[in-house]
N, C-alpha and C positions, 0 to 999 in steps of 0.2 A: 503494498499501501504505498503511495508517495506520501512522503511529509508535509505535512499540510503548511510550513513555511515554507518550502521550498516550492512549491504548486502556487500557493500565494505572490510570491514574489515573480515567478515566471509570466502567472496573469498579465501581471502588473507591467511588463510591455522589454521589448527588447531592451534599452538602453540602461532602463532600471537592473535588470538581470546583472545585463553585463556587466555594470558597474561592481555590482554585488559579487560577481566571480572574480573580476579585477583583484578587488579586497582582500576573497575569502579565497585565494587559492588550494588551500591543505581542502575545502570542503571539498567531498565528490555527490552532489545530489543525486537525491531520490525523485523520479517522480515515474517509480513503475503504479503501472493500473493505470492511468492518469488521464480523463477525459480530455482530450484538447483536438479533435476532431476540428475544422473549420479556424484553426486558430493562427495568426501570424507569427510566425517565428523564424523567419527571414532575419539573416546574420545572427540566429544568439546563437553562443557560445554554451555548446551542451557537452562540451567534451568531458569524457569521464563520468557522465551523468548516466544512472539506471533506469530508463526507461520499458524498462521487462515489463511485457503484455499493455505497453501503453497503446491507445488510440489517439492514432492520428490522421485521420483518413482526412484527406481534404486539406491539410495544416499546409500553412507556407512557410516552407524550411528553405528557401532560397539563400542561398551564400550560406547559411546556418555551420558550424564545427563541430560535427559529430564526432571527433577521431576520439578512439577506443569508449564509445558508447555504448549502452548496452540496448541494445533494439530486438532484444529475440522475443518472439512471440509477438512483435509489436505489430499495432495493423498500420498501414501505412496506405491503403486502397487512394488515389487519385491527389496520392501526394506533390507536393511541387519541391522538388529536392535540384534543380539546376544548381552548380556550382558549389554544393554542397559538399564537407569535405569530412569523406567516411574514412578514411584512413585507420586502417584497425579496429576498425565496429567489430560490436556480434551483429549480425542479420539472421544467426541460425532463425529460421519457421516463423520467419519477419514475413507479412503477408505486401508486398510488394506492388497489387492488381492495377494497371493504369498508372502506376507514381511517373513522372516526370521525372527520368532524371538527365536531362537534359545536360 
């Protein structure tokens, strides 16, 4: 289950999230099982974030940093992942049906 504080920060927007991440690099955010479908996450630093079983259907992840993120069993149907950084991300059993990986 997602950490309520981490989820609230994520939903406040990219600028606030990225600022928080830069000030607390030791924290590995937990957004597991979070419902983030249709959310604007473009440019968000989600590196090392636990997104296990997260619902990211139709989310805009353009340019998001997902390095070493755990996206195992996440749903990314129709998600926009253009220019997203997925280096060493765990995508085991993730659903990427009709995701835009452009």
